NUFI-132927 format. One record per residue: x, y, z of N, C-alpha, C, CB in turn. Coordinates in steps of 0.02 Angstrom, whole numbers, padded with zeros to 5 digits, always signed. Atoms other than C-alpha are relative to their C-alpha. Glycine has a CB too. Layout:
N
XYZXYZXYZXYZ
...
//
This chain:
316
-00026-00062-00019+05500+04352+04046-00064+00052+00004+00058+00023-00053
+00058-00048-00005+05372+04484+04116+00022+00067-00029-00023+00010+00077
-00006-00066+00030+05352+04663+04054+00061+00037+00035-00070+00041+00008
-00047-00041-00036+05462+04743+04191+00070-00023-00020-00011-00004+00077
-00072+00025+00013+05611+04626+04154+00014+00016-00069+00011-00079+00011
-00016-00021+00071+05593+04658+03966+00020+00073-00004-00060-00013-00048
-00020-00074+00001+05592+04846+03996+00074+00010+00030-00052+00044+00044
-00067-00012-00031+05751+04830+04107+00051-00018-00053+00012-00042+00067
-00053+00024+00049+05840+04735+03967+00001+00051-00059-00016-00075-00027
-00001-00049+00055+05786+04858+03834+00035+00063+00020-00069+00017-00022
-00037-00058-00030+05845+05003+03948+00075-00013-00004-00022+00012+00076
-00067+00015-00003+06011+04917+03968+00034+00001-00070+00007-00066+00032
-00022-00003+00066+06029+04905+03780+00005+00075-00026-00047-00042-00043
+00012-00062+00031+05968+05076+03733+00025+00063+00041-00072+00005-00014
-00012-00065-00037+06008+05199+03872+00072-00002+00032-00057+00012+00058
-00069+00001-00021+06188+05245+03902+00014+00069+00037+00049-00013-00063
-00012-00064-00033+06162+05415+03986+00013+00056-00047+00057-00006+00045
-00011-00057+00043+06169+05589+03920-00002+00065+00041-00052+00003-00055
+00002-00062-00038+06209+05759+03985-00056+00044-00013+00057+00037-00013
+00061-00040+00023+06062+05826+03890-00065-00025+00037-00010-00008-00081
+00065+00031-00029+05937+05715+03985+00007+00002+00077-00013-00079-00026
+00000-00005-00073+05895+05753+04164-00037-00063+00034-00036+00067+00020
+00033+00058-00028+05771+05605+04190-00003-00047-00064-00075+00019+00036
+00008+00049+00055+05793+05451+04076-00053-00051+00014+00066-00035-00013
+00052+00055-00008+05696+05285+04070-00014-00017+00076+00025-00068-00037
+00022+00020-00067+05598+05228+04223-00052+00041+00033+00055+00000+00043
+00054-00043-00025+05471+05367+04251-00055+00002-00054+00027+00073+00017
+00056-00010+00048+05310+05421+04165+00025+00034-00063-00056+00042+00033
-00019-00039+00056+05409+05530+04047+00078+00014+00013-00047+00068-00007
-00073-00024-00001+05591+05584+04005-00006+00077+00005+00044-00025-00070
-00007-00072-00013+05647+05757+04056+00067+00025-00026-00006+00015+00076
-00060-00030+00025+05774+05854+03952+00022+00063+00032-00008+00011-00067
-00022-00071-00029+05880+06004+04011-00044+00054-00029+00080+00019-00019
+00043-00049+00020+05775+06154+04000-00072-00012+00022+00004+00007-00069
+00069+00019-00022+05617+06063+04069-00043-00025-00051-00033+00053+00029
+00038+00029+00050+05562+05983+03910-00019-00072+00024+00039+00000-00068
+00022+00066-00024+05456+05831+03953-00031-00036-00059-00052+00005+00059
+00023+00038+00057+05423+05691+03824-00018-00073+00023+00056+00000-00056
+00025+00069-00016+05322+05530+03834-00028-00028-00063-00056-00001+00058
+00034+00026+00060+05251+05406+03710-00043-00060+00031+00055-00025-00061
+00050+00050-00021+05102+05290+03727-00031-00035-00063-00055+00034+00043
+00022+00037+00057+05044+05153+03608-00063-00039+00019+00056-00046-00025
+00062+00042-00011+04874+05068+03589-00007-00045-00062-00066+00046+00011
+00004+00045+00053+04853+04912+03487-00067-00035+00002+00056-00046+00003
+00069+00035+00005+04683+04836+03428+00012-00073+00020-00033+00005-00077
-00004+00067-00027+04647+04675+03518+00044-00011+00063+00024-00043-00052
-00039+00000-00060+04764+04719+03661-00031+00053+00049+00074+00016-00017
+00025-00051-00044+04702+04886+03726-00068+00018-00020+00043+00061+00000
+00068-00017+00018+04542+04907+03632-00028-00048-00052-00003+00070-00026
+00030+00038+00055+04422+04826+03511-00052+00048-00030-00032-00069+00025
+00050-00045+00031+04315+04921+03379-00067-00027+00015+00009+00007-00076
+00067+00022-00017+04174+04812+03435-00024+00032+00069-00002-00080+00004
+00015-00032-00065+04185+04898+03602-00015+00075-00007+00060-00009+00047
+00010-00065+00005+04200+05077+03557+00017+00023-00073+00040+00035+00053
-00008-00022+00062+04202+05181+03399+00069+00030-00011-00051+00045-00015
-00069-00028+00013+04363+05242+03311+00013+00065+00027+00012+00004-00070
-00016-00066-00030+04342+05421+03369+00012-00005+00070-00054+00049-00009
-00013+00013-00072+04331+05357+03547+00066-00033+00014-00052-00042+00028
-00065+00031-00007+04485+05248+03519+00055+00061-00002+00011-00055-00061
-00050-00058+00005+04579+05406+03463-00002+00043+00063-00015+00046-00064
+00001-00041-00061+04519+05510+03609+00037-00039+00062-00078+00016+00019
-00025+00035-00057+04566+05372+03730+00080-00005-00010-00036-00072+00006
-00071+00005+00010+04741+05353+03649+00032+00072+00015+00016-00025-00073
-00025-00068-00018+04769+05544+03663-00002+00012+00075-00040+00056-00035
+00008-00010-00072+04707+05548+03842+00050-00039+00037-00069-00018+00024
-00051+00039-00032+04822+05407+03888+00070+00030+00000+00002-00065-00031
-00067-00029+00004+04978+05490+03825+00005+00067+00044+00017+00016-00075
+00002-00059-00040+04927+05654+03908+00001-00010+00073-00057+00036-00015
-00001+00019-00071+04906+05563+04074+00069-00005+00027-00035-00066+00009
-00070-00007-00019+05093+05543+04077+00026+00064+00015+00039-00025-00048
-00019-00067-00016+05113+05724+04070-00027+00025+00065-00021+00044-00053
+00033-00017-00068+04993+05746+04216+00041-00029+00056-00075-00029+00005
-00036+00033-00053+05092+05622+04315+00067+00032+00020+00011-00069-00019
-00062-00032-00008+05250+05724+04292-00007+00074+00024+00038-00004-00066
+00007-00068-00015+05171+05887+04334+00010+00043-00061+00046+00017+00052
-00021-00037+00053+05204+05945+04160-00061+00029-00042+00045-00041-00041
+00053-00033+00045+05099+06067+04051+00009-00021-00070+00003+00077+00003
-00008+00026+00066+05070+05986+03877+00005+00054-00045-00053-00046-00019
-00010-00049+00050+05122+06083+03725-00021-00024-00069+00069+00021+00000
+00016+00029+00063+05097+05968+03576-00001-00079+00004+00052+00025-00052
+00005+00068+00015+05058+05795+03513+00027-00021-00071-00071-00017+00007
-00014+00024+00068+05134+05690+03372-00033-00073+00001+00084-00001-00017
+00044+00059+00005+05026+05548+03311+00020-00041-00056-00071+00019-00007
-00009+00054+00056+05070+05387+03210-00055-00048+00006+00069-00038+00004
+00050+00051-00002+04941+05267+03160+00005-00046-00063-00069+00033+00006
+00002+00049+00059+04922+05109+03053-00068-00037+00004+00063-00055+00002
+00059+00039+00009+04763+05032+02994-00006-00049-00052-00049+00040-00007
+00001+00051+00054+04716+04880+02896-00060+00005-00049-00001-00068+00032
+00055-00008+00045+04549+04934+02822-00005+00066-00034-00060-00012+00035
+00011-00060+00034+04471+05091+02759+00040+00055+00025-00069+00017+00002
-00034-00053-00025+04590+05238+02769-00034+00055+00030+00035+00024-00046
+00048-00048-00037+04441+05349+02824+00000-00012+00071-00072-00005-00025
-00002+00011-00073+04463+05264+02991+00057+00045+00032+00012-00079+00016
-00051-00042-00025+04622+05368+03015-00030+00071+00016+00058+00003-00051
+00028-00063-00007+04519+05525+02996-00046-00003+00071-00042+00018-00068
+00040+00001-00061+04401+05466+03136+00040-00008+00064-00049-00055-00004
-00054+00005-00054+04549+05418+03248+00025+00069+00013+00061-00048-00021
-00030-00070-00009+04619+05590+03218-00049+00049+00030+00025+00028-00067
+00053-00044-00033+04456+05675+03266-00001-00011+00072-00069-00013-00027
+00000+00019-00070+04458+05585+03433+00068+00025+00030-00008-00080+00009
-00065-00020-00027+04646+05624+03455-00002+00076+00010+00059-00022-00047
-00002-00077-00003+04617+05809+03419-00041+00027+00058-00028+00033-00067
+00041-00019-00055+04476+05819+03544+00034-00009+00066-00063-00039-00002
-00035+00011-00059+04591+05746+03677+00054+00059+00009+00033-00072-00004
-00054-00056+00001+04728+05877+03631-00031+00065+00016+00037+00008-00070
+00036-00069-00014+04604+06020+03630-00022+00010+00071-00064+00009-00044
+00009-00001-00068+04562+05978+03806+00046+00034+00043-00004-00059+00019
-00060-00028-00038+04731+06035+03861+00038+00047-00040+00048-00055+00023
-00032-00050+00039+04773+06153+03721+00064-00029-00028+00012+00062+00041
-00061+00034+00028+04899+06030+03646-00017-00022-00074+00021-00065+00045
+00016+00016+00072+04888+06031+03454+00040-00058-00023+00013+00062-00047
-00041+00054+00033+04938+05887+03344+00047+00033-00051-00047-00053-00037
-00045-00034+00042+05090+05946+03256+00032-00046-00055+00053+00032+00043
-00032+00044+00048+05143+05796+03153-00015-00072+00014+00073+00010+00000
+00006+00069-00011+05157+05607+03144+00015-00041-00061-00066-00015+00023
-00016+00050+00057+05152+05462+03021-00059-00040-00012+00061-00049+00015
+00059+00045+00018+05024+05348+02934+00025-00057-00040-00057+00040-00041
-00022+00059+00033+05045+05172+02874-00058-00046-00009+00056-00034+00038
+00050+00051+00002+04941+05032+02813+00024-00062+00043-00013-00021-00075
-00017+00058-00040+04942+04878+02931-00030-00064-00024-00021+00011+00068
+00028+00060+00025+04920+04700+02876-00045-00037+00056+00057-00044-00025
+00031+00027-00061+04854+04662+03051-00042+00050+00040+00053-00029+00044
+00041-00043-00043+04777+04757+03200+00020+00075-00014+00010-00020+00078
-00011-00067-00001+04759+04942+03204+00049+00022+00057-00064+00033+00007
-00044-00022-00045+04896+05035+03301-00001+00078+00002+00066-00028-00014
-00003-00077-00008+04896+05214+03371+00050+00014+00052-00069+00032+00021
-00052-00019-00046+05051+05290+03448+00005+00072+00005+00063-00027-00019
-00003-00073-00018+05054+05459+03531+00061+00023+00036-00058+00017+00042
-00058-00032-00038+05205+05561+03578-00027+00064+00030+00064+00016-00047
+00019-00059-00026+05163+05697+03703+00064+00042+00021-00046-00014+00057
-00055-00039-00016+05279+05843+03727-00021+00057+00045+00032+00025-00060
+00022-00054-00038+05267+05972+03867+00061+00025+00048-00064-00021+00040
-00052-00030-00040+05360+06074+03999-00014-00003+00078+00008+00072-00024
+00008+00001-00079+05387+06063+04192+00058+00038+00028-00001-00078+00032
-00052-00037-00038+05486+06180+04300+00033-00050+00054-00035+00066+00038
-00027+00044-00053+05501+06048+04440-00043-00064-00009-00006+00033+00077
+00038+00065+00009+05440+05873+04375-00004-00039+00056+00026-00040-00049
+00009+00045-00051+05368+05756+04498+00019-00070-00019-00066+00003+00022
-00019+00068+00027+05453+05583+04487-00028-00048+00045+00076-00013-00006
+00026+00057-00040+05410+05415+04558+00041-00012+00062-00001-00064-00042
-00045+00017-00047+05559+05413+04667+00004+00049+00061+00061-00006-00032
-00004-00049-00051+05516+05555+04790-00035-00014+00067-00026+00060-00026
+00039+00017-00062+05408+05462+04922+00046-00014+00056-00047-00061-00011
-00038+00009-00063+05470+05460+05101-00045-00026+00055+00034+00065+00023
+00037+00019-00058+05413+05370+05257-00036+00055+00036+00042-00032+00044
+00033-00046-00039+05281+05458+05354-00052+00044-00046+00054+00044+00037
+00043-00034+00049+05190+05533+05194-00064-00034-00003+00031+00002-00068
+00064+00027+00022+05014+05504+05143+00000-00026-00069-00052+00049+00006
+00011+00018+00072+04962+05410+04983-00070+00025-00015+00007-00081-00015
+00060-00027+00026+04826+05492+04885-00016-00024-00069+00004+00072+00001
+00019+00016+00067+04728+05455+04729-00057+00049-00020-00023-00076-00005
+00053-00039+00026+04617+05564+04620-00054-00042-00028+00026+00045-00051
+00056+00029+00032+04446+05520+04555-00023-00066+00036+00017-00012-00073
+00024+00064-00026+04373+05343+04573+00030-00054-00045-00081-00005+00002
-00031+00054+00032+04438+05173+04527-00042-00059-00020+00050-00022+00039
+00034+00065+00020+04377+05016+04436-00050+00004-00053-00035-00029+00055
+00051-00003+00050+04254+05081+04311+00021-00029-00066-00020+00068-00009
-00030+00022+00069+04362+05056+04155+00018-00072+00002+00066+00041-00019
-00025+00075-00009+04430+04887+04218-00064-00042-00001+00044-00014+00074
+00061+00043+00002+04249+04827+04245-00026-00003-00074-00058+00030+00050
+00021+00002+00066+04208+04878+04066+00035-00058-00038+00012+00067-00032
-00040+00049+00033+04352+04776+04000-00016-00070+00016+00068+00012+00014
+00019+00069-00021+04306+04626+04109-00064-00022-00029-00004-00005+00074
+00070+00013+00024+04127+04631+04045+00009-00021-00076-00051+00068+00008
-00009+00010+00074+04181+04643+03861+00038-00069-00009+00042+00062-00034
-00041+00060+00004+04313+04504+03888-00039-00065+00013+00058+00004+00048
+00039+00060-00018+04182+04388+03959-00062-00013-00049-00025+00009+00074
+00054+00010+00052+04066+04411+03803-00061+00041+00021-00020-00076-00008
+00059-00033-00020+03950+04529+03896+00001+00075-00019-00009-00008+00074
+00001-00073+00007+03907+04713+03897+00010+00035+00067-00067+00023-00030
-00009-00037-00065+03969+04837+04030-00055+00044+00015+00062+00041+00000
+00049-00051-00017+03859+04950+04123+00020+00065-00035-00005+00011+00078
-00011-00064+00037+03842+05117+04039+00050+00047+00038-00070+00037-00010
-00054-00042-00039+03944+05204+04175+00066-00027-00011-00013+00001+00077
-00065+00032+00007+04085+05081+04157+00020+00009-00073-00003-00077+00022
-00021-00018+00068+04083+05099+03968+00025+00069-00011-00052-00011-00044
-00020-00070+00004+04092+05286+03978+00065+00016+00033-00052+00042+00028
-00067-00012-00031+04235+05280+04101+00056-00030-00040+00002-00029+00070
-00051+00027+00042+04335+05171+03976+00010+00042-00059-00015-00069-00020
-00005-00035+00059+04294+05272+03827+00025+00074+00007-00064-00003-00031
-00015-00069-00013+04325+05441+03904+00041+00012+00065-00064+00039+00003
-00035-00011-00060+04467+05446+04025+00002+00071+00022+00066-00027-00005
+00005-00064-00024+04475+05600+04137+00063+00042-00015-00016-00003+00071
-00060-00042+00009+04590+05750+04111+00027+00019+00070-00017+00066-00044
-00031-00021-00068+04701+05762+04264+00064+00043-00009+00021-00065+00043
-00059-00044+00010+04832+05876+04184-00004+00062+00048+00004+00025-00077
+00004-00063-00047+04768+06035+04280+00018-00022+00071-00075+00035-00001
-00012+00023-00066+04776+05934+04444+00079-00018+00007-00047-00063+00014
-00075+00014+00000+04951+05865+04406+00047+00065+00004+00018-00040-00067
-00041-00063+00000+05021+06035+04364-00007+00040+00066-00022+00046-00060
+00008-00036-00065+04944+06113+04521+00039-00038+00053-00076+00005+00022
-00035+00032-00058+05015+05977+04637+00073+00010-00010-00017-00076+00007
-00069-00010+00010+05185+06002+04558+00015+00074+00016+00021-00020-00073
-00014-00073-00006+05174+06193+04552-00004+00028+00071-00047+00039-00042
+00008-00024-00067+05117+06212+04730+00041-00044+00050-00076+00001+00018
-00044+00034-00038+05244+06088+04790-00037-00049+00054+00046+00051+00032
+00039+00046-00045+05115+05966+04865+00019-00076-00012-00078+00011-00012
-00021+00067+00013+05163+05803+04780+00068-00013+00003-00022-00020-00058
-00070+00018-00005+05325+05715+04821+00017-00056-00050+00017-00022+00071
-00009+00055+00050+05302+05562+04706-00063-00006-00034+00021-00068+00031
+00060+00001+00038+05176+05536+04572+00004-00048-00060-00016+00069-00023
+00003+00047+00052+05117+05413+04444-00074-00003-00027+00026-00068+00026
+00071+00011+00016+04965+05384+04334-00021-00071+00008-00014+00022-00069
+00026+00069-00008+04858+05236+04369-00027-00029-00067-00056+00001+00054
+00017+00029+00066+04860+05145+04203+00002-00078+00000+00049+00026-00052
-00007+00071+00001+04907+04966+04243-00028-00036+00062+00072-00016-00007
+00026+00026-00060+04816+04942+04404+00031+00035+00066+00013-00074-00001
-00024-00039-00054+04825+05029+04574+00053-00036+00038-00055+00019+00044
-00053+00037-00033+04933+04890+04652+00066+00004-00038-00021-00071+00008
-00062-00001+00040+05053+04875+04509+00032+00067-00002-00013-00022-00070
-00030-00067+00003+05077+05064+04499+00026+00022+00066-00049+00050-00025
-00026-00013-00068+05096+05075+04690+00066-00029+00006-00044-00028+00055
-00065+00036-00006+05235+04949+04677+00056+00041-00039-00007-00075-00031
-00049-00038+00037+05321+05060+04548+00025+00059+00042-00030+00026-00067
-00022-00060-00044+05324+05210+04669+00041-00032+00057-00066+00044+00030
-00038+00032-00060+05380+05091+04814+00070-00015-00025-00037-00069+00029
-00063+00023+00028+05520+05021+04704+00048+00058-00012-00012-00038-00064
-00040-00055+00021+05578+05186+04638+00025+00044+00061-00040+00043-00048
-00013-00037-00062+05575+05268+04815+00032-00036+00053-00060+00025+00026
-00034+00040-00053+05639+05125+04914-00039+00003+00064+00072+00025+00012
+00047-00001-00056+05485+05123+05028-00055-00051-00005-00031+00067+00006
+00059+00046+00002+05329+05025+05071-00056+00048-00004-00006-00051+00062
+00065-00038+00012+05158+05092+05015-00052-00046+00037-00019+00010-00083
+00051+00038-00038+05025+05033+05141-00070+00030-00016+00015+00002+00079
+00065-00021+00021+04852+05047+05064-00058-00028+00045-00011-00021-00072
+00055+00021-00044+04687+05037+05161-00063-00012-00040-00013+00053+00054
+00055+00023+00036+04547+04944+05084-00064+00044+00010-00013-00070+00019
+00060-00040-00019+04409+05045+05175-00001+00073-00031-00002+00005+00077
-00003-00065+00025+04474+05203+05100-00002+00010-00079+00060+00028+00026
-00003-00006+00074+04481+05161+04914-00066+00024-00029+00017-00067-00032
+00059-00026+00034+04361+05264+04806-00021-00042-00054+00012+00067-00025
+00022+00045+00052+04263+05144+04698-00046+00035-00048-00034-00062+00029
+00039-00035+00052+04192+05203+04534-00068-00038+00001+00037-00001-00077
+00064+00030-00005+04002+05175+04522-00006-00060-00055-00056+00058-00011
+00000+00050+00052+04039+05072+04360+00033-00063+00020+00032+00026-00061
-00034+00060-00022+04144+04948+04460-00049-00048+00037+00059+00018+00047
+00048+00046-00029+03989+04879+04545+00023-00025+00068-00012-00059-00048
-00019+00021-00067+04076+04872+04715+00055-00053+00000-00060-00027+00037
-00054+00045+00006+04215+04757+04646+00065+00026+00021+00004-00020-00066
-00060-00023-00029+04368+04788+04752+00058-00022-00045+00008-00026+00072
-00051+00023+00037+04473+04674+04645+00015+00037-00064-00012-00065-00013
-00003-00032+00065+04438+04765+04482+00034+00074+00016-00077+00004-00037
-00025-00062-00022+04482+04930+04576+00074-00005+00012-00035+00024+00061
-00070+00010-00018+04650+04862+04636+00044-00022-00062+00005-00053+00056
-00041+00035+00048+04701+04765+04478-00018+00022-00073-00008-00076+00008
+00025-00007+00067+04596+04827+04329+00036+00047-00039-00068+00018+00000
-00033-00048+00046+04696+04973+04270-00048+00041-00043+00046-00037-00046
+00036-00037+00045+04641+05086+04134-00037+00065+00027-00047-00045-00027
+00037-00060-00023+04584+05225+04252+00030+00068-00016-00009-00005+00072
-00037-00059+00017+04713+05355+04209-00017+00054+00054-00018+00026-00073
+00000-00050-00056+04693+05438+04384+00075+00011+00020-00044-00026+00064
-00064-00012-00031+04841+05509+04481+00003-00030+00070+00014+00073+00003
-00020+00018-00066+04919+05425+04633+00061+00035+00022+00009-00071+00005
-00058-00040-00020+05038+05528+04732+00009-00003+00077-00008+00075-00024
-00017-00005-00073+05118+05548+04901+00010+00069+00021+00061-00038+00017
-00005-00067-00023+05121+05703+05008+00008+00000+00077-00061+00040-00022
-00010-00005-00073+05173+05756+05185-00072+00010+00035+00050+00062+00017
+00063-00012-00035+05030+05751+05315-00022+00067+00008+00002-00027+00062
+00015-00072-00009+05042+05936+05337-00037+00035-00061+00066+00037+00014
+00029-00033+00063+04972+05968+05161-00069-00027-00008+00043-00015-00067
+00069+00028+00014+04808+05874+05183-00052+00048-00011-00022-00042+00055
+00051-00053+00004+04699+06025+05204+00007+00036-00074+00011+00054+00062
-00012-00027+00065+04784+06106+05049-00020-00040-00060+00067+00015-00004
+00016+00048+00053+04757+05950+04946-00072-00005-00007+00030-00069+00013
+00064+00002+00000+04582+05938+04990-00033+00066-00028-00020-00016+00064
+00022-00064+00021+04552+06123+04955+00012+00005-00083+00043+00058+00044
-00016+00003+00073+04642+06096+04782-00056-00040-00035+00072-00034-00013
+00049+00041+00032+04522+05954+04743-00069+00037-00010-00009-00064+00041
+00065-00035+00002+04367+06066+04786+00010+00051-00055-00022+00035+00071
-00012-00054+00048+04444+06204+04681-00008-00026-00073+00070+00031+00010
+00001+00031+00063+04459+06085+04528-00057-00044-00007+00061-00035-00013
+00058+00042+00006+04302+05991+04564+00021-00075-00011-00044+00025-00059
-00028+00067+00005+04406+05829+04573-00001-00030+00067+00072+00001-00029
+00003+00041-00065+04383+05698+04708+00075-00020+00014-00050-00070-00007
-00064+00024-00018+04546+05672+04800-00006-00039+00069+00049+00060+00004
+00009+00041-00059+04561+05533+04930+00062-00027+00026-00046-00054-00014
-00059+00024-00036+04694+05487+05055-00016-00074+00013+00014+00041+00070
+00012+00071-00005+04707+05297+05037+00053-00041+00036-00009-00026-00066
-00049+00038-00040+04858+05249+05140+00059+00043+00019+00026-00062-00039
-00058-00039-00022+05030+05295+05196+00061-00032-00025+00003+00007+00077
-00071+00024+00019+05218+05277+05156+00033-00019+00065+00045+00057-00040
-00041+00027-00061+05319+05169+05278+00063-00020-00021-00033-00061+00037
-00067+00024+00017+05494+05110+05290-00013-00077-00018+00054+00012+00065
+00006+00065+00025+05514+04946+05202-00002-00005-00075-00059-00029+00028
+00000+00011+00071+05480+04883+05026-00070-00027-00022+00058-00049-00020
+00061+00030+00026+05330+04842+04916-00060+00034+00020-00005-00069+00020
+00070-00027-00014+05144+04865+04939-00032-00053+00051-00048+00007-00074
+00037+00036-00050+05042+04810+05089-00077+00028-00005+00035+00010+00074
+00075-00022+00002+04847+04809+05085-00028-00022+00070-00043-00037-00065
+00035+00018-00059+04748+04815+05247-00074-00004-00011+00016+00047+00054
+00073+00008+00009+04570+04756+05257-00038+00050+00049-00022-00076+00014
+00039-00045-00039+04432+04851+05350+00012-00006+00073-00070-00009-00014
-00015+00014-00071+04483+04777+05515+00077+00020+00015-00014-00081+00017
-00071-00017-00007+04666+04833+05489+00043-00060-00007+00013+00034+00065
-00036+00058+00008+04725+04658+05453+00037+00001-00073-00048-00062+00009
-00032+00004+00062+04857+04633+05314-00029-00058-00047+00073-00010+00013
+00024+00047+00050+04788+04543+05161+00046+00004-00060-00075+00015-00021
-00048+00001+00061+04880+04494+05001-00035+00050-00054+00010-00082-00034
+00029-00046+00051+04859+04636+04878-00001-00028-00068+00038+00063-00002
+00000+00028+00069+04879+04516+04734+00056+00023-00045-00062+00016-00032
-00058-00016+00049+04998+04521+04585-00037+00022-00062+00051-00066-00017
+00035-00016+00061+04865+04576+04459+00018+00069-00026-00074-00006+00011
-00019-00058+00037+04872+04724+04347+00019-00022-00068+00056+00037+00034
-00016+00020+00064+04906+04725+04165+00072-00005-00018-00030+00044-00043
-00067+00010+00018+05068+04650+04104+00000-00032-00070+00036-00042+00052
+00001+00023+00064+05093+04629+03915+00032-00071-00009+00031+00050-00042
-00039+00064+00012+05213+04481+03933-00006-00046+00056+00074+00013-00011
+00011+00047-00057+05152+04394+04091-00020-00070-00025-00055+00028+00049
+00024+00068+00015+05125+04207+04093-00076+00000+00002+00029-00051+00052
+00072+00001-00005+04941+04157+04074-00023+00003+00077-00028-00064-00037
+00024-00003-00068+04852+04210+04232+00037+00051+00039+00006-00066+00033
-00045-00048-00039+04991+04335+04277-00022+00069-00010+00075-00005-00022
+00022-00069+00011+04899+04486+04215-00070+00005-00030+00047+00034-00044
+00070-00007+00024+04727+04550+04163+00008+00037-00066-00048+00039+00053
-00004-00032+00072+04733+04580+03971-00075+00012-00016+00037-00051-00061
+00070-00015+00025+04583+04662+03887-00021-00060-00042-00003+00070-00045
//
């Protein structure tokens, strides 16, 4: 059973609908009546990170940034974080994790307002709940044929770091930094939503192709991505595969009508964030990748999947 199937089964068990909920399971966050946006994100030692890779404070920062990335993908302005953590060793590690988490929250003025602490007999676990507000949240289901596909920042640096560590090596400094310090895309997400530019949006956490498929499935469309347009992170070393499948980037992928191109580029300049048009939305289903000559090539099925069969996902 892969991760998507498991999630579908869990949703079938747990979600029965509610008049108080505007957006339930299936997006980057839930939305309650009144515009309250809530998401949760968990990081587990040995799955998402290793203390031999980065320091505890960096782990905390990364965990907070990952949770806040869901707020960015909904176009929500964060208001608070709740943090739960379990560690197996020195409880002082909790303090270091918290320092990193606070730094991630401070970046977007989202204080840590509570949480829980426990001892773990196994790996360390950090779970972050982010709470925010959005007047008009952007969902994964809003893409329509004829629109452009965009992505913020650059892709592949964090995935290249994970690949290097997993192979017993050391990543390039640029790749390590990209993994340890995900970008803050909350201002961009809020602006894309507030200015009615993005029609569908998701954060790129499990790999560009995997997350593009999620928009395609939710919107009932095909996303056609062009290899020549993908913005590669310097830390990726020119590796297209790691940019497509590596995940861990926490950038924003969104769709928008062609008539908004100038405004989107101007917004990127205003916020000093690179925004790149990487493809188009077409009638159909799934994701298509075109090479530099315009020929269709297999986009692969990579990307991170916690429950995929061996070889079915790229685990840290």
